C-alpha positions in Angstrom: -44.8 110.0 18.9 -47.5 111.5 16.9 -47.5 111.4 13.1 -47.8 114.7 11.2 -51.2 114.6 9.4 -51.8 118.3 9.1 -49.6 121.4 9.1 -48.2 122.3 12.5 -46.8 125.9 12.9 -44.9 127.7 15.6 -43.2 131.1 15.8 -39.6 131.5 17.2 -39.0 133.4 20.4 -36.4 135.8 19.0 -36.3 137.9 15.9 -34.2 136.9 12.9 -31.2 139.1 12.0 -31.7 142.6 10.7 -35.3 141.7 9.5 -36.4 142.1 13.1 -39.2 139.5 12.6 -39.6 136.1 14.1 -39.5 133.0 11.9 -42.6 130.9 11.4 -41.7 127.2 11.2 -44.3 124.8 9.8 -44.0 121.0 9.8 -46.0 119.7 6.9 -47.3 116.2 6.1 -44.9 114.2 4.0 -41.9 115.0 6.3 -41.4 118.5 5.0 -40.4 121.7 6.9 -41.3 125.2 5.8 -39.8 128.5 7.1 -40.8 132.0 6.5 -40.6 135.4 8.2 -43.7 136.5 10.1 -46.2 138.5 8.0 -44.6 137.4 4.7 -45.7 135.0 2.0 -42.4 133.7 0.7 -41.7 130.3 2.3 -38.6 128.2 2.0 -39.4 124.5 2.0 -37.1 121.4 2.4 -37.5 117.7 3.1 -36.7 116.9 6.7 -34.2 114.3 5.6 -32.1 117.0 3.8 -32.2 119.3 6.8 -31.1 116.5 9.1 -28.3 115.5 6.7 -27.1 119.1 6.6 -27.1 119.5 10.4 -25.2 116.2 10.8 -22.7 117.5 8.3 -22.1 120.7 10.3 -21.5 118.7 13.5 -19.1 116.3 11.7 -17.2 119.3 10.3 -17.1 121.0 13.7 -15.6 117.8 15.2 -13.0 117.6 12.5 -12.0 121.2 13.1 -11.8 120.6 16.8 -9.5 117.6 16.3 -7.4 119.5 13.7 -6.9 122.4 16.2 -6.0 119.9 18.9 -3.4 118.3 16.7 -1.9 121.7 15.7 -1.7 122.7 19.3 0.0 119.5 20.3 2.5 119.8 17.5 3.4 123.4 18.3 4.4 122.5 21.9 7.0 119.9 20.9 
């Protein structure tokens, strides 16, 4: 793996929502991610650890929901 020593930016393939602009994602030194709409200045910045924690939380909650639905389906058949 290569360490991030300078900003590294990429543009998404598809446009975002009703804005009809792609998102520019920048990985910054110090383990930070920045996102903004193309041709805008307002950037939203977050530590990568927080982004990772949030995504893991979404997956855990989705798994809980799946198990809850499975239990409700099994109880309804009996």
